[in-house]
Every structure is written in structure tokens, then in C-alpha cells.
KEZAKOL-424432 format. One record per residue (C-alpha): chain; x, y, z negated. Coordinates in steps of 0.05 Angstrom, whole numbers. Layout:
BEGIN
A	X	Y	Z
...
end
This chain:
BEGIN
A	701	-1197	755
A	750	-1188	819
A	729	-1205	892
A	762	-1260	926
A	762	-1260	1000
A	707	-1213	1027
A	642	-1245	997
A	661	-1281	934
A	652	-1263	865
A	706	-1293	803
A	666	-1298	741
A	689	-1318	677
A	644	-1362	634
A	644	-1337	563
A	652	-1388	509
A	592	-1395	459
A	578	-1447	404
A	509	-1492	402
A	485	-1551	350
A	534	-1556	288
A	591	-1515	319
A	601	-1553	388
A	634	-1503	433
A	619	-1496	501
A	629	-1450	562
A	565	-1409	592
A	577	-1389	664
A	505	-1372	671
A	478	-1324	660
A	533	-1279	672
A	542	-1196	658
A	547	-1191	729
A	503	-1250	765
A	442	-1267	731
A	417	-1325	766
A	443	-1373	821
A	368	-1390	867
A	326	-1410	805
A	384	-1430	766
A	380	-1381	703
A	431	-1422	651
A	493	-1467	662
A	537	-1497	608
A	594	-1529	608
A	614	-1573	547
A	674	-1622	543
A	702	-1658	554
A	712	-1667	486
A	725	-1728	433
A	695	-1730	360
A	692	-1767	298
A	632	-1805	273
A	580	-1750	252
A	612	-1702	284
A	581	-1695	355
A	521	-1661	389
A	466	-1639	340
A	419	-1595	363
A	350	-1589	328
A	290	-1572	348
A	277	-1520	383
A	223	-1493	438
A	218	-1471	506
A	169	-1441	559
A	175	-1423	634
A	237	-1463	660
A	257	-1530	660
A	319	-1564	622
A	364	-1603	667
A	424	-1642	634
A	477	-1677	667
A	512	-1727	631
A	585	-1742	649
A	615	-1779	594
A	577	-1807	533
A	508	-1808	508
A	461	-1757	483
A	396	-1776	447
A	336	-1739	468
A	267	-1730	440
A	211	-1685	446
A	144	-1656	426
A	113	-1710	480
A	133	-1763	445
A	188	-1776	487
A	255	-1813	460
A	306	-1822	516
A	387	-1831	513
A	418	-1800	570
A	485	-1846	596
A	544	-1820	647
A	515	-1809	715
A	436	-1793	691
A	401	-1732	683
A	346	-1711	637
A	290	-1658	669
A	250	-1632	623
A	187	-1580	649
A	170	-1526	588
A	120	-1497	629
A	74	-1473	575
A	115	-1498	515
A	151	-1552	490
A	199	-1564	430
A	257	-1620	430
A	322	-1638	396
A	390	-1667	428
A	444	-1700	381
A	502	-1751	398
A	484	-1826	370
A	496	-1830	297
A	552	-1873	261
A	610	-1879	310
A	661	-1836	338
A	655	-1816	415
A	665	-1766	479
A	622	-1718	501
A	627	-1678	576
A	560	-1656	611
A	527	-1597	642
A	465	-1564	619
A	424	-1514	667
A	363	-1489	661
A	316	-1476	716
A	275	-1417	722
A	201	-1436	745
A	157	-1386	791
A	98	-1350	765
A	45	-1404	806
A	92	-1458	756
A	108	-1427	691
A	40	-1451	653
A	36	-1519	681
A	32	-1572	626
A	99	-1601	599
A	129	-1659	622
A	189	-1700	612
A	222	-1741	663
A	287	-1786	665
A	333	-1809	731
A	379	-1866	717
A	396	-1868	790
A	420	-1813	843
A	445	-1816	914
A	515	-1814	920
A	555	-1796	978
A	627	-1809	992
A	658	-1761	1037
A	740	-1736	1047
A	755	-1776	983
A	700	-1738	943
A	643	-1770	907
A	585	-1727	918
A	529	-1744	871
A	460	-1711	894
A	437	-1679	827
A	372	-1643	853
A	356	-1617	925
A	383	-1648	984
A	454	-1667	1013
A	480	-1699	1081
A	411	-1733	1089
A	406	-1754	1017
A	347	-1728	974
A	357	-1725	894
A	291	-1755	865
A	288	-1701	806
A	213	-1660	801
A	230	-1585	820
A	192	-1525	832
A	240	-1485	882
A	282	-1496	939
A	350	-1511	907
A	410	-1549	909
A	452	-1587	847
A	518	-1622	870
A	571	-1660	827
A	641	-1671	865
A	689	-1708	841
A	748	-1737	870
A	814	-1776	842
A	864	-1750	874
A	885	-1723	947
A	821	-1703	984
A	788	-1656	1043
A	720	-1654	1071
A	672	-1589	1095
A	612	-1594	1055
A	558	-1570	1097
A	507	-1515	1061
A	434	-1480	1065
A	450	-1409	1101
A	387	-1382	1064
A	412	-1414	1002
A	459	-1365	957
A	513	-1415	923
A	565	-1418	863
A	614	-1466	847
A	645	-1488	779
A	703	-1524	758
A	689	-1579	714
A	754	-1608	709
A	824	-1602	745
A	845	-1547	795
A	808	-1561	851
A	808	-1515	919
A	751	-1485	957
A	758	-1450	1017
A	837	-1453	1001
A	832	-1415	938
A	844	-1459	871
A	787	-1453	820
A	810	-1464	748
A	757	-1496	690
A	718	-1441	670
A	711	-1399	731
A	644	-1394	770
A	660	-1371	848
A	593	-1343	869
A	590	-1350	943
A	523	-1313	965
A	485	-1325	1025
A	493	-1340	1097
A	541	-1393	1088
A	535	-1459	1133
A	590	-1497	1102
A	652	-1490	1055
A	721	-1528	1056
A	734	-1567	997
A	800	-1595	979
A	844	-1631	919
A	913	-1651	911
A	897	-1684	841
A	833	-1711	797
A	786	-1665	798
A	713	-1645	788
A	659	-1592	811
A	587	-1571	802
A	556	-1531	856
A	491	-1501	855
A	447	-1461	904
A	376	-1442	918
A	327	-1393	955
A	340	-1328	918
A	293	-1325	866
A	243	-1271	884
A	215	-1259	818
A	243	-1215	756
A	242	-1256	697
A	261	-1243	622
A	306	-1296	593
A	320	-1289	518
A	326	-1340	465
A	298	-1415	495
A	245	-1367	535
A	240	-1347	608
A	182	-1303	613
A	158	-1245	647
A	148	-1197	584
A	173	-1178	519
A	102	-1190	490
A	99	-1263	520
A	165	-1274	486
A	144	-1243	419
A	84	-1285	428
A	123	-1343	434
A	166	-1334	376
A	103	-1319	323
A	74	-1392	358
A	143	-1426	333
A	146	-1394	269
A	76	-1412	251
A	84	-1482	278
A	32	-1471	333
A	25	-1493	406
A	101	-1529	412
A	83	-1587	374
A	124	-1630	330
A	188	-1673	348
A	195	-1733	307
A	253	-1768	283
A	302	-1713	293
A	363	-1706	253
A	373	-1635	245
A	331	-1577	224
A	285	-1540	269
A	320	-1474	295
A	305	-1414	268
A	285	-1363	325
A	324	-1288	313
A	284	-1223	309
A	248	-1209	377
A	260	-1143	352
A	323	-1135	395
A	280	-1143	459
A	257	-1073	453
A	325	-1054	438
A	371	-1084	477
A	327	-1107	535
A	340	-1176	566
A	312	-1165	641
A	344	-1203	694
end
């Protein structure tokens, strides 16, 4: 971690592997910054081309205590879950799954053809009053788009410039995709009570004059009413933010909880085939839960 300016933190994403060898950059959680508002997880995958049968393949796996938020930039992914929902997500669309007290799902690229994949998947921690709610899945094919200063701003979550995303969330947050095809400059208004962070997905845009390369998350903190965005060439950024989360959480494997005992109970339920239902039609095998004993050895508190 290094400071950039007086109140910035420049945080390097680390590489990880999901599914059958699919490489991603994981920006949140970070060793130095575990959450940004209620956003507790941010993976950036691609852009990458793949051969037939070599795309994303993540078999059925469980979640509790969170929402999964998938923003598709290029390509397609098929979502299936234990509620019986089956949804192919296309570029410019969001899939939002609320795990609540428990759900399982799978994610995979369409079979039989080559393709291109570029997406961000995020998790939103549910507050204590909402984390035991019934699971739900919603697909958002149409999101508000704003054009300012050469930037195309897609409002993924929350509100910006008078436009509000239809995505159903349970804490005050914002999520914006900011893309440009060339030279551009724009002062983006921010909610001062929110903390914010920006991740470059493509190109080399500037934020308040600081060049931000892909793989680096710039944490802005709270108290900002605007930020200056600029670019000399095609680029894309993802901005996330929200009210600092006022609850201490545990994040481990696919779960967000409050105690190790809750995590261990969720693992037992998954291993025993209880509580999380079945995902029908998935190509991959159900994921095997890691040993929850690591919770006692290392801790997983954010």
C-alpha cells in the first residue's frame, strides 16, 4: 500500500483463480481495506478470449448473508440457482442475487462456441436486520445511462446525477461504470458521507490527475463532494461507494456472517445437502467447502 496525495490509498489487487482455471484480479477484500461501504468483495475478470468449452465454469455453491452483483461488460454468462431461476446475462446488464438466509447457484459460459469474457462481480454485505431474509434473484436488463464530458456513466447501484438504478439493495451504496472512447474530462459529484474507491478496468484514465492503471484500487475515503476524471484514450473505470458499514462481519469462503459458529453451521448444511436447495442443470460439480477449522486458526474478521 502507498499513499497518493493526502487522503488516497493505492491498493494493488491480487490475482486469483475461480472455476476451472479462470484468472481474475481481486481488489476487495484487500489486506489494507476490507470493505468500501457495504461492498465487501470485488473481482475483475477479463477481458479474455476463450476457445469452445474453455469459458467460465463455476459449479453449484452456497451463499449466506450477502448479495452477489454481476456486471457484464463483454460476453455472456448463464446463472442458475436453487430458486429455479435460470438467466443468461448479456453485456450492459446486471444480475443481483440476494442470498439472505441461504441460496446456492452456478455460473457458466454458454457451451459449444468460443467467446469473450469481461465482467465484474461484487458482493454486498447485508446488514444484520436483513441478512436472514428470504433469498431472491433479480435481473436488470436496462440501467440508467448518463453522458457527461465524454464519459458514458452507467448507474449500476444507487444514484448519480438525478438517475437511480433499479437494483434492490439494503444499505446506502453507489456503483458506477465510467467508460470513454477517447479524450474526456468530467467532475463527478460524490456523496460526502460515503467512502469511495475506483478501480480501472481498461486503459489508463486519471483521477484528480493521478494515472490509475488496471489492477490498482484507489481508495478515496469520505468527505469528498466531487472527483475529477479524465482520459486521453479509451478507458473504463468502476466506482463503488457507500456509507461506512457500521457492523463487524466475518467473510469466509462464500459466506458473510457474524460468528465462526454460523460459518461452521453453514458448511455442515452444505456438506449434508441441507438448507441450500439444489441447482438443476448445472454443468459443473458442486464445490467442496474448505475446512472451517481455518476460521479458528487464522480468523476471518473484517
